[in-house]
ZADO-1210 file (C-alpha; in nm, 4 decimals, padded with zeros to 6 digits):
<atoms>
<atom x="00.1661" y="01.3298" z="-01.4048" code="MET" pos="1"/>
<atom x="00.0807" y="01.3169" z="-01.7736" code="LYS" pos="2"/>
<atom x="-00.2842" y="01.2825" z="-01.8729" code="LYS" pos="3"/>
<atom x="-00.2160" y="00.9550" z="-02.0523" code="ARG" pos="4"/>
<atom x="-00.0747" y="00.8007" z="-01.7333" code="LYS" pos="5"/>
<atom x="-00.3804" y="00.9122" z="-01.5379" code="TRP" pos="6"/>
<atom x="-00.6082" y="00.7454" z="-01.7911" code="LYS" pos="7"/>
<atom x="-00.4080" y="00.4223" z="-01.7728" code="LEU" pos="8"/>
<atom x="-00.4185" y="00.4181" z="-01.3938" code="TYR" pos="9"/>
<atom x="-00.7971" y="00.4805" z="-01.3877" code="CYS" pos="10"/>
<atom x="-00.8476" y="00.2006" z="-01.6393" code="PHE" pos="11"/>
<atom x="-00.6463" y="-00.0446" z="-01.4268" code="LEU" pos="12"/>
<atom x="-00.8401" y="00.0539" z="-01.1149" code="CYS" pos="13"/>
<atom x="-01.1728" y="-00.0076" z="-01.2902" code="CYS" pos="14"/>
<atom x="-01.0504" y="-00.3445" z="-01.4167" code="ALA" pos="15"/>
<atom x="-00.9490" y="-00.4568" z="-01.0670" code="PHE" pos="16"/>
<atom x="-01.2785" y="-00.3405" z="-00.9127" code="LEU" pos="17"/>
<atom x="-01.4863" y="-00.5080" z="-01.1821" code="SER" pos="18"/>
<atom x="-01.2938" y="-00.8342" z="-01.1399" code="TRP" pos="19"/>
<atom x="-01.3527" y="-00.8255" z="-00.7648" code="GLY" pos="20"/>
<atom x="-01.7255" y="-00.7625" z="-00.8009" code="ALA" pos="21"/>
<atom x="-01.7719" y="-01.0393" z="-01.0578" code="LEU" pos="22"/>
<atom x="-01.5788" y="-01.3068" z="-00.8712" code="THR" pos="23"/>
<atom x="-01.7263" y="-01.2250" z="-00.5305" code="ALA" pos="24"/>
<atom x="-02.0900" y="-01.2908" z="-00.6324" code="GLN" pos="25"/>
<atom x="-02.3100" y="-01.3712" z="-00.3289" code="GLU" pos="26"/>
<atom x="-02.0201" y="-01.3859" z="-00.0847" code="THR" pos="27"/>
<atom x="-01.9172" y="-01.0235" z="-00.1329" code="PHE" pos="28"/>
<atom x="-01.9294" y="-00.8596" z="00.2047" code="ASP" pos="29"/>
<atom x="-01.7936" y="-00.5088" z="00.2592" code="ALA" pos="30"/>
<atom x="-01.6106" y="-00.2033" z="00.1309" code="VAL" pos="31"/>
<atom x="-01.3384" y="-00.0257" z="00.3299" code="LYS" pos="32"/>
<atom x="-01.1386" y="00.2942" z="00.3236" code="VAL" pos="33"/>
<atom x="-00.8014" y="00.2796" z="00.5025" code="TYR" pos="34"/>
<atom x="-00.5733" y="00.5507" z="00.6305" code="GLY" pos="35"/>
<atom x="-00.2149" y="00.4220" z="00.5938" code="ASP" pos="36"/>
<atom x="00.0766" y="00.5077" z="00.8228" code="PHE" pos="37"/>
<atom x="00.4453" y="00.4168" z="00.8258" code="TYR" pos="38"/>
<atom x="00.5939" y="00.2248" z="01.1174" code="LEU" pos="39"/>
<atom x="00.9556" y="00.3160" z="01.1749" code="GLY" pos="40"/>
<atom x="01.1599" y="00.5159" z="00.9280" code="LYS" pos="41"/>
<atom x="01.1353" y="00.3338" z="00.5960" code="ILE" pos="42"/>
<atom x="00.8716" y="00.2963" z="00.3276" code="GLY" pos="43"/>
<atom x="00.8134" y="00.0451" z="00.0566" code="ARG" pos="44"/>
<atom x="01.0345" y="00.0954" z="-00.2456" code="GLY" pos="45"/>
<atom x="01.1814" y="00.4274" z="-00.1374" code="GLU" pos="46"/>
<atom x="01.5599" y="00.4739" z="-00.1748" code="PRO" pos="47"/>
<atom x="01.7756" y="00.6532" z="00.0845" code="ASN" pos="48"/>
<atom x="01.7114" y="01.0027" z="-00.0454" code="LEU" pos="49"/>
<atom x="01.3348" y="00.9625" z="-00.0160" code="TYR" pos="50"/>
<atom x="01.3002" y="00.7806" z="00.3177" code="LEU" pos="51"/>
<atom x="01.0043" y="00.8529" z="00.5413" code="GLY" pos="52"/>
<atom x="01.2356" y="00.9789" z="00.8170" code="ARG" pos="53"/>
<atom x="01.2374" y="01.3181" z="00.6422" code="PHE" pos="54"/>
<atom x="00.8622" y="01.3606" z="00.6832" code="ASP" pos="55"/>
<atom x="00.6998" y="01.5532" z="00.9670" code="THR" pos="56"/>
<atom x="00.4459" y="01.2721" z="01.0005" code="ASN" pos="57"/>
<atom x="00.4171" y="00.9118" z="00.8876" code="ASN" pos="58"/>
<atom x="00.0865" y="00.9338" z="00.7001" code="PHE" pos="59"/>
<atom x="00.1357" y="00.7684" z="00.3619" code="LYS" pos="60"/>
<atom x="-00.1985" y="00.7961" z="00.1884" code="GLY" pos="61"/>
<atom x="-00.5310" y="00.6166" z="00.1635" code="ALA" pos="62"/>
<atom x="-00.6381" y="00.2762" z="00.0322" code="THR" pos="63"/>
<atom x="-00.9687" y="00.1538" z="-00.1080" code="LEU" pos="64"/>
<atom x="-01.0503" y="-00.2121" z="-00.0347" code="ALA" pos="65"/>
<atom x="-01.3112" y="-00.4773" z="-00.1072" code="TYR" pos="66"/>
<atom x="-01.3687" y="-00.7601" z="00.1395" code="LEU" pos="67"/>
<atom x="-01.5770" y="-01.0684" z="00.0788" code="TRP" pos="68"/>
<atom x="-01.6403" y="-01.3634" z="00.3098" code="VAL" pos="69"/>
<atom x="-01.7608" y="-01.7162" z="00.2410" code="ASN" pos="70"/>
<atom x="-02.0667" y="-01.7411" z="00.4683" code="PRO" pos="71"/>
<atom x="-02.0392" y="-02.1209" z="00.4864" code="ASN" pos="72"/>
<atom x="-01.6706" y="-02.1198" z="00.5830" code="LYS" pos="73"/>
<atom x="-01.4344" y="-01.8916" z="00.7706" code="LYS" pos="74"/>
<atom x="-01.2419" y="-01.7758" z="00.4674" code="TYR" pos="75"/>
<atom x="-01.2082" y="-01.4149" z="00.3578" code="SER" pos="76"/>
<atom x="-01.0605" y="-01.2408" z="00.0548" code="LYS" pos="77"/>
<atom x="-00.9617" y="-00.8778" z="00.0256" code="GLU" pos="78"/>
<atom x="-00.8445" y="-00.6654" z="-00.2654" code="LEU" pos="79"/>
<atom x="-00.6793" y="-00.3292" z="-00.1899" code="GLU" pos="80"/>
<atom x="-00.5933" y="-00.0491" z="-00.4313" code="LEU" pos="81"/>
<atom x="-00.3860" y="00.2430" z="-00.3071" code="GLY" pos="82"/>
<atom x="-00.2162" y="00.5497" z="-00.4485" code="MET" pos="83"/>
<atom x="-00.0096" y="00.8328" z="-00.3000" code="ARG" pos="84"/>
<atom x="00.1006" y="01.1605" z="-00.4611" code="ILE" pos="85"/>
<atom x="00.2891" y="01.4206" z="-00.2595" code="ARG" pos="86"/>
<atom x="00.5428" y="01.7018" z="-00.2798" code="THR" pos="87"/>
<atom x="00.7858" y="01.7910" z="-00.0022" code="ARG" pos="88"/>
<atom x="01.1154" y="01.9625" z="00.0755" code="ASN" pos="89"/>
<atom x="01.4079" y="01.7624" z="00.2128" code="VAL" pos="90"/>
<atom x="01.7391" y="01.8895" z="00.3497" code="PHE" pos="91"/>
<atom x="01.9929" y="01.6157" z="00.2705" code="PHE" pos="92"/>
<atom x="02.3769" y="01.6390" z="00.2764" code="ASP" pos="93"/>
<atom x="02.3582" y="02.0201" z="00.3063" code="SER" pos="94"/>
<atom x="02.1399" y="02.0394" z="-00.0051" code="ILE" pos="95"/>
<atom x="01.7753" y="02.1466" z="-00.0134" code="ASP" pos="96"/>
<atom x="01.5683" y="01.9210" z="-00.2436" code="TYR" pos="97"/>
<atom x="01.2146" y="01.9647" z="-00.3747" code="ALA" pos="98"/>
<atom x="01.0777" y="01.6105" z="-00.4088" code="ILE" pos="99"/>
<atom x="00.7747" y="01.4791" z="-00.5956" code="LYS" pos="100"/>
<atom x="00.6616" y="01.1266" z="-00.5060" code="ASP" pos="101"/>
<atom x="00.4200" y="00.8922" z="-00.6779" code="PHE" pos="102"/>
<atom x="00.3369" y="00.5451" z="-00.5447" code="GLU" pos="103"/>
<atom x="00.0677" y="00.2960" z="-00.6369" code="THR" pos="104"/>
<atom x="00.0016" y="-00.0578" z="-00.5148" code="ALA" pos="105"/>
<atom x="-00.2456" y="-00.3442" z="-00.5393" code="ALA" pos="106"/>
<atom x="-00.2664" y="-00.6044" z="-00.2612" code="ARG" pos="107"/>
<atom x="-00.4616" y="-00.9305" z="-00.2512" code="PHE" pos="108"/>
<atom x="-00.5229" y="-01.1149" z="00.0755" code="GLU" pos="109"/>
<atom x="-00.6618" y="-01.4630" z="00.1412" code="LEU" pos="110"/>
<atom x="-00.7287" y="-01.5144" z="00.5101" code="GLY" pos="111"/>
<atom x="-00.8847" y="-01.7247" z="00.7839" code="VAL" pos="112"/>
<atom x="-01.1300" y="-01.5655" z="01.0281" code="ARG" pos="113"/>
<atom x="-01.1326" y="-01.6843" z="01.3883" code="LEU" pos="114"/>
<atom x="-01.4224" y="-01.6993" z="01.6329" code="LYS" pos="115"/>
<atom x="-01.5143" y="-01.3921" z="01.8314" code="LYS" pos="116"/>
<atom x="-01.3583" y="-01.4831" z="02.1632" code="LYS" pos="117"/>
<atom x="-01.3211" y="-01.1444" z="02.3365" code="LEU" pos="118"/>
<atom x="-01.6657" y="-01.0759" z="02.4852" code="PHE" pos="119"/>
<atom x="-01.8108" y="-01.2288" z="02.1673" code="ASN" pos="120"/>
<atom x="-01.7424" y="-00.8896" z="02.0145" code="TYR" pos="121"/>
<atom x="-01.4174" y="-00.8700" z="01.8147" code="LEU" pos="122"/>
<atom x="-01.3225" y="-01.0637" z="01.5005" code="THR" pos="123"/>
<atom x="-00.9619" y="-01.1594" z="01.4257" code="PHE" pos="124"/>
<atom x="-00.8157" y="-01.2866" z="01.0977" code="SER" pos="125"/>
<atom x="-00.4675" y="-01.3705" z="00.9683" code="LEU" pos="126"/>
<atom x="-00.4228" y="-01.3075" z="00.5967" code="ASN" pos="127"/>
<atom x="-00.1306" y="-01.4100" z="00.3742" code="PRO" pos="128"/>
<atom x="-00.0952" y="-01.1288" z="00.1189" code="ALA" pos="129"/>
<atom x="00.0647" y="-01.0529" z="-00.2186" code="VAL" pos="130"/>
<atom x="00.1420" y="-00.6882" z="-00.2921" code="ASP" pos="131"/>
<atom x="00.2398" y="-00.5395" z="-00.6316" code="LEU" pos="132"/>
<atom x="00.3891" y="-00.1906" z="-00.6010" code="TYR" pos="133"/>
<atom x="00.5419" y="00.0870" z="-00.8094" code="PHE" pos="134"/>
<atom x="00.7249" y="00.3980" z="-00.6871" code="TYR" pos="135"/>
<atom x="00.8678" y="00.7014" z="-00.8688" code="LYS" pos="136"/>
<atom x="01.0443" y="00.9941" z="-00.7039" code="GLY" pos="137"/>
<atom x="01.1927" y="01.3084" z="-00.8600" code="ASP" pos="138"/>
<atom x="01.4326" y="01.5246" z="-00.6576" code="ALA" pos="139"/>
<atom x="01.5134" y="01.8766" z="-00.7782" code="GLU" pos="140"/>
<atom x="01.7966" y="02.0527" z="-00.5892" code="PRO" pos="141"/>
<atom x="01.7674" y="02.4197" z="-00.4993" code="ALA" pos="142"/>
<atom x="02.1420" y="02.4777" z="-00.5463" code="GLN" pos="143"/>
<atom x="02.3439" y="02.4461" z="-00.8656" code="ASN" pos="144"/>
<atom x="02.6167" y="02.2444" z="-00.6919" code="SER" pos="145"/>
<atom x="02.4290" y="01.9196" z="-00.7526" code="THR" pos="146"/>
<atom x="02.1860" y="01.7771" z="-01.0084" code="PHE" pos="147"/>
<atom x="01.8328" y="01.6342" z="-01.0300" code="PRO" pos="148"/>
<atom x="01.7838" y="01.2701" z="-00.9371" code="VAL" pos="149"/>
<atom x="01.5050" y="01.0352" z="-01.0432" code="THR" pos="150"/>
<atom x="01.4377" y="00.7032" z="-00.8705" code="SER" pos="151"/>
<atom x="01.2014" y="00.4247" z="-00.9816" code="ILE" pos="152"/>
<atom x="01.1260" y="00.1069" z="-00.7876" code="ASP" pos="153"/>
<atom x="00.8772" y="-00.1720" z="-00.8454" code="GLY" pos="154"/>
<atom x="00.8215" y="-00.5304" z="-00.7463" code="GLY" pos="155"/>
<atom x="00.6264" y="-00.7821" z="-00.5436" code="ILE" pos="156"/>
<atom x="00.5950" y="-00.8184" z="-00.1680" code="LEU" pos="157"/>
<atom x="00.4743" y="-01.1198" z="00.0350" code="PHE" pos="158"/>
<atom x="00.3490" y="-01.0738" z="00.3894" code="SER" pos="159"/>
<atom x="00.1143" y="-01.1906" z="00.6673" code="PHE" pos="160"/>
<atom x="-00.1467" y="-00.9336" z="00.7736" code="ILE" pos="161"/>
<atom x="-00.3329" y="-00.9728" z="01.1074" code="PRO" pos="162"/>
<atom x="-00.6710" y="-00.7925" z="01.1089" code="HIS" pos="163"/>
<atom x="-00.8795" y="-00.6917" z="01.4108" code="LEU" pos="164"/>
<atom x="-01.2389" y="-00.5864" z="01.3411" code="GLU" pos="165"/>
<atom x="-01.4377" y="-00.3756" z="01.5886" code="ILE" pos="166"/>
<atom x="-01.8114" y="-00.3464" z="01.5091" code="PRO" pos="167"/>
<atom x="-01.9717" y="-00.0014" z="01.5214" code="LEU" pos="168"/>
<atom x="-02.3241" y="-00.1209" z="01.4528" code="GLY" pos="169"/>
<atom x="-02.5018" y="-00.3585" z="01.2186" code="GLU" pos="170"/>
<atom x="-02.3073" y="-00.2506" z="00.9099" code="ARG" pos="171"/>
<atom x="-02.0159" y="-00.0214" z="01.0059" code="PHE" pos="172"/>
<atom x="-01.6927" y="-00.1464" z="01.1648" code="PHE" pos="173"/>
<atom x="-01.3319" y="-00.0495" z="01.2261" code="LEU" pos="174"/>
<atom x="-01.0489" y="-00.2611" z="01.0811" code="ASP" pos="175"/>
<atom x="-00.7028" y="-00.2368" z="01.2382" code="LEU" pos="176"/>
<atom x="-00.4153" y="-00.4224" z="01.0706" code="ASN" pos="177"/>
<atom x="-00.0387" y="-00.4163" z="01.0580" code="ILE" pos="178"/>
<atom x="00.2101" y="-00.5172" z="00.7870" code="ASN" pos="179"/>
<atom x="00.5429" y="-00.5943" z="00.9487" code="TYR" pos="180"/>
<atom x="00.6610" y="-00.9490" z="00.8711" code="ILE" pos="181"/>
<atom x="00.7294" y="-00.9565" z="00.4968" code="ASN" pos="182"/>
<atom x="00.9797" y="-01.0033" z="00.2177" code="VAL" pos="183"/>
<atom x="01.0006" y="-00.8129" z="-00.1117" code="SER" pos="184"/>
<atom x="01.1581" y="-00.8741" z="-00.4539" code="PHE" pos="185"/>
<atom x="01.1933" y="-00.5814" z="-00.6904" code="GLY" pos="186"/>
<atom x="01.3881" y="-00.3785" z="-00.9414" code="ILE" pos="187"/>
<atom x="01.5545" y="-00.0501" z="-00.8449" code="SER" pos="188"/>
<atom x="01.6579" y="00.2215" z="-01.0932" code="TYR" pos="189"/>
<atom x="01.8138" y="00.5619" z="-01.0322" code="GLN" pos="190"/>
<atom x="01.9397" y="00.8355" z="-01.2635" code="ARG" pos="191"/>
<atom x="02.1566" y="01.1315" z="-01.1668" code="ASN" pos="192"/>
<atom x="02.1334" y="01.3999" z="-01.4355" code="PHE" pos="193"/>
<atom x="02.4949" y="01.5102" z="-01.4139" code="ASN" pos="194"/>
<atom x="02.5926" y="01.6462" z="-01.7597" code="PRO" pos="195"/>
<atom x="02.9591" y="01.5660" z="-01.6958" code="ALA" pos="196"/>
<atom x="02.8756" y="01.1954" z="-01.6932" code="TRP" pos="197"/>
<atom x="02.7904" y="00.9795" z="-01.9923" code="THR" pos="198"/>
<atom x="02.4347" y="00.8573" z="-02.0362" code="ASP" pos="199"/>
<atom x="02.5384" y="00.5140" z="-01.9091" code="GLN" pos="200"/>
<atom x="02.7173" y="00.6561" z="-01.6037" code="GLN" pos="201"/>
<atom x="02.4066" y="00.8522" z="-01.5038" code="GLN" pos="202"/>
<atom x="02.2016" y="00.5325" z="-01.4716" code="LYS" pos="203"/>
<atom x="02.2297" y="00.2752" z="-01.1925" code="THR" pos="204"/>
<atom x="02.0007" y="-00.0082" z="-01.0935" code="GLY" pos="205"/>
<atom x="01.9543" y="-00.3745" z="-01.0291" code="GLY" pos="206"/>
<atom x="01.7689" y="-00.6381" z="-00.8322" code="PHE" pos="207"/>
<atom x="01.6458" y="-00.5392" z="-00.4859" code="ASP" pos="208"/>
<atom x="01.5716" y="-00.7940" z="-00.2126" code="PHE" pos="209"/>
<atom x="01.4497" y="-00.6790" z="00.1285" code="ASP" pos="210"/>
<atom x="01.2949" y="-00.8156" z="00.4486" code="THR" pos="211"/>
<atom x="01.0500" y="-00.5928" z="00.6305" code="GLN" pos="212"/>
<atom x="01.0513" y="-00.3726" z="00.3223" code="GLY" pos="213"/>
<atom x="00.7025" y="-00.2464" z="00.4142" code="GLU" pos="214"/>
<atom x="00.6271" y="-00.1634" z="00.7761" code="ARG" pos="215"/>
<atom x="00.2895" y="00.0033" z="00.7952" code="SER" pos="216"/>
<atom x="-00.0254" y="00.0321" z="01.0034" code="PHE" pos="217"/>
<atom x="-00.3767" y="00.0748" z="00.8644" code="GLN" pos="218"/>
<atom x="-00.6891" y="00.2146" z="01.0294" code="ILE" pos="219"/>
<atom x="-00.9930" y="00.1397" z="00.8167" code="GLY" pos="220"/>
<atom x="-01.3635" y="00.2192" z="00.8229" code="LEU" pos="221"/>
<atom x="-01.5701" y="-00.0594" z="00.6694" code="GLY" pos="222"/>
<atom x="-01.9318" y="-00.0844" z="00.5562" code="TYR" pos="223"/>
<atom x="-02.0989" y="-00.4237" z="00.5233" code="ARG" pos="224"/>
<atom x="-02.3216" y="-00.4589" z="00.2200" code="LEU" pos="225"/>
<atom x="-02.5400" y="-00.6945" z="00.4242" code="PHE" pos="226"/>
<atom x="-02.6189" y="-00.6876" z="00.7977" code="PRO" pos="227"/>
<atom x="-02.3461" y="-00.8641" z="00.9929" code="GLN" pos="228"/>
<atom x="-02.5864" y="-01.1068" z="01.1617" code="LYS" pos="229"/>
<atom x="-02.6956" y="-01.2367" z="00.8206" code="ASN" pos="230"/>
<atom x="-02.3566" y="-01.2506" z="00.6557" code="ASN" pos="231"/>
<atom x="-02.1076" y="-01.3476" z="00.9265" code="ALA" pos="232"/>
<atom x="-01.9068" y="-01.6707" z="00.8952" code="PRO" pos="233"/>
<atom x="-02.0786" y="-01.9641" z="01.0605" code="LYS" pos="234"/>
<atom x="-01.9334" y="-02.1045" z="01.3786" code="GLU" pos="235"/>
</atoms>
């Protein structure tokens, strides 16, 4: 990735984090680090050539999140920022491809936290979420019988995210959540660098609508900025 793009991405990350810290004020509650995994054989924004089914495992990167809770109500807000960069080899239609992937996403959740009903121990919340994503993949064939392909996808995804929190002490906790019921709206673009085609023929794209366009599971480790007993939602 070019240095200029790295600088732009770092700037956007800092802007999101600063906005979250300023708006949270006294209700800001915790920071989290998620490990993200695919469910099934498809990932967000990835066209057929780049599907997760070609991976040896379904790990899809890490996500940094901020969570804040209104201590006088049972509302929670969460802002997630994630990025994935990887290289891999794929054998597709008798052709060996070297693929470079880049994906970044920002997700905002506004949820409702329920009472701890299981042994007064676990916390459950259901969060409607809005997810902005961008994906770019470059495929370079090992053989000369075909040509490089670049794919770019971006858009917005709406979903409902159930969270289950398991305390590990006064400040640390595990967060388990799944993203399965969702709908996405995006733009898809692909270019096949075949020199026999005109510039216009090399390019294809259009509007992309999908249901269950993102099926993923997250395992997160959270750290409460205040002790849970002093900052938990009131019953």
